[in-house]
C-alpha positions as CSV (number, residue, x, y, z in Angstrom):
1,M,103.6,143.1,95.0
2,I,102.2,139.6,95.1
3,K,103.0,139.2,98.6
4,E,101.1,142.2,99.8
5,Q,97.9,141.4,97.6
6,V,98.0,138.0,99.0
7,D,98.4,139.1,102.4
8,K,95.4,141.1,102.3
9,K,93.3,138.3,102.1
10,I,95.0,135.6,104.1
11,D,99.1,136.1,105.8
12,S,100.9,134.2,103.5
13,S,103.9,133.5,106.3
14,L,101.5,131.2,108.1
15,D,100.1,127.7,107.1
16,H,96.2,127.3,107.2
17,M,93.8,124.7,108.0
18,F,90.6,124.5,106.2
19,R,87.4,122.3,107.0
20,N,84.3,122.9,104.8
21,N,85.3,126.2,103.6
22,K,86.1,127.8,106.9
23,L,89.6,128.8,108.0
24,I,89.6,126.9,111.5
25,L,93.1,127.5,112.5
26,S,96.4,129.5,111.4
27,A,100.0,129.0,112.7
28,K,103.4,129.3,111.9
29,S,104.6,125.8,111.3
30,L,102.7,122.4,111.2
31,K,103.9,122.1,114.5
32,E,102.6,124.6,116.0
33,M,99.5,123.7,114.7
34,K,99.2,120.4,116.4
35,E,100.3,122.1,119.5
36,K,97.2,124.6,118.9
37,L,94.8,121.8,118.4
38,Q,95.2,120.5,121.8
39,D,93.0,123.8,122.7
40,F,90.0,122.6,120.0
41,E,87.4,120.1,121.4
42,N,87.9,116.6,120.8
43,P,85.9,115.4,117.7
44,S,83.4,112.4,118.0
45,K,85.2,110.9,114.9
46,D,87.7,111.6,112.8
47,L,87.6,115.1,111.0
48,K,89.2,115.9,107.1
49,V,90.7,119.1,107.3
50,F,93.3,120.6,104.2
51,I,96.1,122.4,105.3
52,I,97.2,125.3,103.0
53,R,101.0,126.7,102.5
54,I,101.7,129.6,100.4
55,K,105.3,130.3,99.0
56,I,105.7,133.7,97.0
57,D,109.1,133.8,95.0
58,P,109.2,136.8,92.5
59,N,112.4,135.6,91.5
60,S,111.3,132.2,90.7
61,K,110.0,130.0,87.6
62,Y,106.6,130.3,89.8
63,A,105.8,133.3,91.5
64,M,103.8,131.8,94.1
65,V,103.3,128.0,94.8
66,I,100.4,127.3,97.1
67,S,100.5,123.6,98.6
68,I,97.1,121.8,99.7
69,S,97.4,118.8,101.7
70,Q,94.3,116.7,103.4
71,H,95.0,115.5,106.9
72,T,92.9,113.8,109.5
73,I,92.0,115.2,112.9
74,T,91.7,112.1,115.3
75,P,89.4,112.2,118.1
76,D,92.2,112.4,120.7
77,L,93.2,115.5,118.6
78,K,96.2,113.9,116.5
79,L,97.1,115.6,113.3
80,L,97.5,112.6,110.8
81,T,98.2,111.8,107.2
82,R,96.2,108.7,106.3
83,M,96.0,106.6,103.4
84,G,94.1,108.1,100.8
85,D,95.0,111.9,102.2
86,M,95.8,113.8,99.4
87,A,98.0,116.7,98.3
88,L,98.5,118.8,95.6
89,S,100.9,122.0,94.8
90,V,99.3,124.6,92.7
91,T,101.7,126.9,90.7
92,Y,101.3,130.5,89.6
93,S,103.6,131.7,87.1
94,E,103.9,135.7,87.1
95,E,101.8,135.7,83.8
96,E,99.1,133.9,85.3
97,Y,99.3,135.8,88.9
98,N,98.9,138.8,87.0
99,K,95.5,137.3,84.9
100,Y,94.3,135.2,87.9
101,K,95.5,136.8,91.1
102,F,94.8,135.1,94.3
103,K,91.2,134.1,95.8
104,L,90.2,132.4,98.2
105,S,87.0,131.0,96.1
106,Y,89.8,129.3,93.9
107,I,91.2,127.3,97.1
108,Y,87.6,126.2,97.9
109,K,86.8,125.2,94.1
110,I,90.4,123.3,94.5
111,I,89.6,121.7,97.8
112,K,86.1,120.7,96.5
113,D,87.8,119.3,93.3
114,M,90.0,117.4,95.1
115,K,87.3,115.5,97.7
116,E,85.3,114.5,94.3
117,D,88.1,113.2,92.9
118,K,88.4,115.5,90.0
119,I,92.2,116.5,90.3
120,D,94.6,115.2,87.8
121,Y,97.6,113.9,90.6
122,S,100.1,112.2,87.9
123,K,102.2,115.8,87.7
124,L,103.9,117.2,90.9
125,S,102.6,120.7,90.5
126,T,99.4,122.1,88.6
127,P,99.2,125.4,86.9
128,I,96.5,127.8,88.6
129,S,94.9,128.3,85.1
130,K,94.2,124.4,85.0
131,L,92.4,124.1,87.8
132,I,90.1,126.8,88.0
133,K,88.7,126.8,84.2
134,K,87.0,123.0,84.8
């Protein structure tokens, strides 16, 4: 049920690259994403992007985990993780999913909070309820 609901908004079987709250690229893996980047126009300077990966497992402690990681696209179209690039795992228990569902606006808010250094990275993962109530 969760997978079907999420897939109506974004394909949970793919990795997704966002920049400025826009989906700019989707691929089956990071390797494929790097290959697809070669079709893009070279940026004049480094660009910061966020890659989103969704893992859904209703039988796990967390029904859904969304990994959000910041990367840099260089002018020669390399996708790198640089010093200072951030990463976060957002968890949904089944109860949290039933209450909050999945919304792209949550992803945009979390990315904005990551850019503005409003996220506590002291834990390996953070429940969605703590991130969207800020």
